[in-house]
C-alpha positions as CSV (number, residue, x, y, z in Angstrom):
1,M,8.1,9.5,9.0
2,T,5.5,9.8,11.7
3,N,5.8,9.0,15.4
4,D,3.1,6.4,15.1
5,N,5.1,3.2,15.0
6,P,3.0,0.2,16.2
7,F,5.1,-2.4,14.4
8,N,8.6,-1.1,15.4
9,F,9.6,-0.1,11.9
10,L,13.2,0.8,11.3
11,P,13.7,4.6,11.3
12,L,15.1,5.7,7.9
13,Q,15.8,9.1,6.5
14,P,14.2,10.1,3.2
15,I,16.3,11.5,0.4
16,G,13.7,13.9,-0.8
17,R,10.0,14.2,-1.8
18,N,8.2,12.3,-4.5
19,E,7.3,14.8,-7.2
20,T,4.0,13.2,-8.0
21,D,2.3,13.2,-4.7
22,S,4.9,15.0,-2.5
23,A,5.4,11.8,-0.5
24,N,8.8,10.7,0.9
25,A,11.3,9.1,-1.5
26,Y,14.1,6.8,-0.2
27,A,17.4,5.5,-1.5
28,P,17.2,2.1,-3.2
29,E,19.1,0.4,-0.4
30,D,16.6,1.8,2.1
31,M,13.7,0.7,0.0
32,I,15.1,-2.8,0.2
33,K,15.2,-2.5,3.9
34,I,11.5,-1.4,3.9
35,Y,10.6,-4.4,1.8
36,E,12.6,-6.8,4.0
37,Q,10.6,-5.8,7.0
38,Q,7.6,-7.7,5.5
39,F,9.5,-10.8,6.5
40,L,11.4,-9.8,9.5
41,I,8.5,-8.3,11.5
42,K,6.2,-10.9,13.0
43,V,2.7,-9.6,12.3
44,P,-0.2,-11.3,14.1
45,E,-2.7,-12.8,11.7
46,E,-5.5,-10.5,12.8
47,Q,-3.3,-7.4,12.1
48,L,-2.2,-8.3,8.5
49,T,-4.8,-6.0,7.1
50,E,-3.5,-3.0,9.1
51,F,0.2,-3.7,8.6
52,L,0.7,-2.3,5.1
53,P,-1.3,1.0,5.7
54,A,0.8,1.4,8.9
55,L,4.0,0.9,6.9
56,K,3.0,3.5,4.3
57,R,1.8,5.9,6.9
58,F,5.0,5.6,9.0
59,Y,7.4,6.2,6.0
60,D,4.9,8.6,4.3
61,I,5.2,6.8,1.0
62,D,2.6,6.4,-1.8
63,N,1.6,3.9,-4.4
64,N,4.1,5.4,-6.8
65,T,6.9,4.5,-4.4
66,L,5.5,1.2,-3.0
67,D,3.0,-0.6,-5.1
68,I,0.5,-2.5,-3.0
69,S,-2.3,-2.7,-5.5
70,A,-1.1,-6.0,-7.0
71,I,0.8,-8.9,-5.5
72,I,2.1,-7.1,-2.5
73,F,5.7,-8.4,-2.3
74,E,7.7,-10.9,-4.3
75,A,8.5,-14.2,-2.5
76,I,11.9,-13.3,-1.1
77,A,11.5,-15.3,2.0
78,E,9.8,-18.5,3.2
79,S,6.3,-17.4,2.3
80,S,4.7,-14.8,0.0
81,I,2.0,-12.4,1.0
82,I,-0.7,-12.1,-1.6
83,Y,-3.4,-9.6,-0.8
84,N,-3.0,-10.3,2.9
85,H,-3.0,-14.1,2.5
86,K,0.2,-15.9,3.3
87,I,1.1,-18.8,1.0
88,K,4.2,-21.0,1.0
89,V,5.3,-24.3,-0.7
90,G,5.5,-27.6,1.1
91,D,6.9,-31.0,0.1
92,Y,6.2,-33.0,-3.1
93,Q,5.3,-36.6,-3.5
94,I,5.6,-38.9,-6.6
95,L,2.7,-41.2,-6.5
96,G,3.3,-44.5,-8.3
97,G,5.8,-44.9,-11.2
98,L,6.3,-43.7,-14.7
99,I,3.8,-44.8,-17.3
100,E,5.1,-44.9,-20.8
101,E,2.9,-43.2,-23.3
102,A,2.7,-43.8,-27.1
103,I,3.0,-40.6,-29.2
104,E,0.9,-40.7,-32.3
105,Y,1.9,-38.5,-35.3
106,D,-0.5,-37.6,-38.1
107,E,0.9,-37.9,-41.6
108,D,1.6,-34.2,-42.0
109,N,3.7,-34.0,-38.8
110,K,5.5,-37.2,-39.6
111,N,7.0,-35.7,-42.7
112,E,8.0,-32.4,-41.1
113,E,11.7,-31.9,-40.7
114,G,12.9,-32.2,-37.1
115,V,10.2,-34.5,-35.9
116,E,11.7,-37.3,-33.9
117,E,9.6,-40.4,-33.8
118,D,11.6,-42.1,-31.0
119,I,11.1,-39.5,-28.3
120,Q,9.9,-41.2,-25.1
121,A,6.9,-39.8,-23.3
122,Y,5.7,-40.6,-19.8
123,T,3.0,-39.7,-17.4
124,L,3.4,-39.6,-13.6
125,E,1.0,-38.8,-10.8
126,C,2.3,-36.3,-8.4
127,K,1.3,-34.2,-5.4
128,R,2.6,-30.9,-4.1
129,T,1.6,-29.5,-0.7
130,F,0.9,-25.8,-0.2
131,F,0.0,-23.8,2.9
132,I,-2.4,-20.9,2.9
133,N,-2.3,-19.0,6.2
134,D,-0.6,-22.1,7.6
135,V,-3.4,-24.4,6.5
136,E,-2.1,-27.4,4.6
137,I,-3.8,-28.0,1.2
138,P,-2.8,-30.7,-1.3
139,Y,-2.4,-30.1,-5.0
140,H,-2.6,-33.3,-7.2
141,F,-1.6,-33.3,-10.8
142,N,-0.6,-35.6,-13.6
143,L,2.8,-34.8,-15.1
144,F,3.3,-35.4,-18.8
145,I,7.0,-35.6,-19.8
146,Y,7.9,-35.4,-23.4
147,G,11.5,-35.2,-24.4
148,D,13.0,-32.2,-22.6
149,G,9.6,-30.6,-21.8
150,Y,6.7,-31.3,-19.5
151,S,3.2,-30.2,-18.9
152,T,0.7,-30.7,-16.0
153,L,-2.9,-31.6,-15.8
154,T,-4.4,-30.7,-12.5
155,K,-7.0,-32.8,-10.7
156,K,-10.2,-31.3,-9.5
157,E,-10.7,-32.6,-5.9
158,S,-8.9,-30.4,-3.3
159,L,-9.8,-26.8,-2.7
160,L,-6.6,-25.5,-4.3
161,E,-7.3,-27.6,-7.4
162,K,-10.8,-26.2,-7.6
163,M,-9.4,-22.7,-7.4
164,Y,-7.1,-23.5,-10.3
165,W,-10.0,-24.6,-12.5
166,F,-12.1,-21.7,-11.4
167,V,-9.4,-19.3,-12.7
168,R,-8.8,-21.3,-15.9
169,G,-12.5,-21.5,-16.7
170,R,-12.9,-17.8,-16.4
171,F,-10.1,-16.8,-18.8
172,E,-9.8,-19.6,-21.4
173,E,-12.5,-19.7,-24.0
174,H,-12.2,-23.4,-24.8
175,L,-13.1,-24.1,-21.2
176,L,-16.1,-21.9,-20.9
177,D,-18.5,-24.7,-22.1
178,D,-17.5,-26.6,-18.9
179,A,-17.9,-23.6,-16.6
180,E,-20.9,-25.1,-14.9
181,D,-18.7,-27.9,-13.7
182,N,-16.4,-25.4,-11.9
183,E,-16.8,-23.9,-8.4
184,S,-18.3,-20.4,-8.0
185,L,-16.6,-17.7,-6.1
186,E,-19.2,-18.1,-3.4
187,S,-18.6,-21.8,-3.0
188,I,-14.8,-21.4,-2.9
189,N,-15.2,-18.9,-0.1
190,E,-17.5,-21.2,1.8
191,Q,-14.9,-23.9,1.6
192,L,-12.2,-21.4,2.7
193,A,-14.3,-20.4,5.6
194,S,-14.6,-24.1,6.6
195,L,-10.8,-24.2,6.9
196,C,-10.7,-20.9,8.8
197,I,-9.2,-19.0,5.9
198,R,-10.4,-15.5,5.2
199,E,-12.5,-15.0,2.1
200,M,-10.8,-14.1,-1.2
201,D,-11.7,-11.9,-4.2
202,L,-11.0,-12.8,-7.8
203,S,-7.6,-11.0,-7.8
204,T,-6.4,-12.9,-4.7
205,I,-7.4,-16.3,-6.1
206,D,-5.7,-15.5,-9.4
207,G,-2.5,-14.4,-7.6
208,I,-2.5,-17.6,-5.5
209,V,-3.1,-19.8,-8.6
210,N,-0.2,-18.1,-10.4
211,Y,2.0,-18.7,-7.3
212,V,1.1,-22.4,-7.3
213,E,1.9,-22.8,-11.0
214,D,5.3,-21.0,-10.5
215,N,6.2,-23.3,-7.6
216,I,4.8,-26.6,-8.6
217,M,8.3,-27.9,-9.6
218,D,11.5,-27.3,-7.7
219,D,15.1,-28.5,-8.1
220,A,14.7,-31.5,-5.7
221,M,11.7,-32.7,-7.7
222,V,13.4,-32.2,-11.0
223,E,16.4,-34.2,-9.8
224,A,14.1,-37.1,-8.6
225,L,12.3,-37.1,-12.0
226,N,15.6,-37.2,-13.9
227,K,16.6,-40.2,-11.8
228,L,13.4,-42.0,-12.7
229,L,13.8,-41.2,-16.4
230,D,17.4,-42.5,-16.3
231,D,16.3,-45.7,-14.7
232,A,13.5,-46.1,-17.2
233,E,16.0,-45.8,-20.1
């Protein structure tokens, strides 16, 4: 550890040296303490970029010990830090009521064993709020409920929704024909700038979209949906 401690890091004693780059190695319980400091230390917005290099320098650790090349830390607190952008989940809204959908089977599927023709299917319009660097951004989607499963179809109006389709359009071949309808990286960053959010590269946008997809549903929303389904039956 160095004496340079601008963020008041917790002094910890290494258990040895990393064989790869001769950097400090720490006990697992101490590594957890180092990770936890991401959420215990209040870092001013303008210092987020300097925080992680300072942490590595203070503890003399390297990328083999503390990987900061991908999503920096898992969301173990209220918000997650993805490439120096904070993102957290807000409230959900159910907009309107359940709309019953008719499921059509082709002749081949009808005759397959295990196909249940009486499974109910519904669509439901929903909204989940997310915060990027404390800026509130809505995320609208249509929820398709079929038996015990569900899928979502994201709208294409808010900035977060445009980021979703930007990522999908880049990686899914069947969407490439519609790529001209999606936003470019430049236009997304222009819209981010208008919200006073720092620009993002492709990896950051991909990380944020993955976070959104992982957090679009929560226990409270699932409970509310189950009540709607019970009432519908």
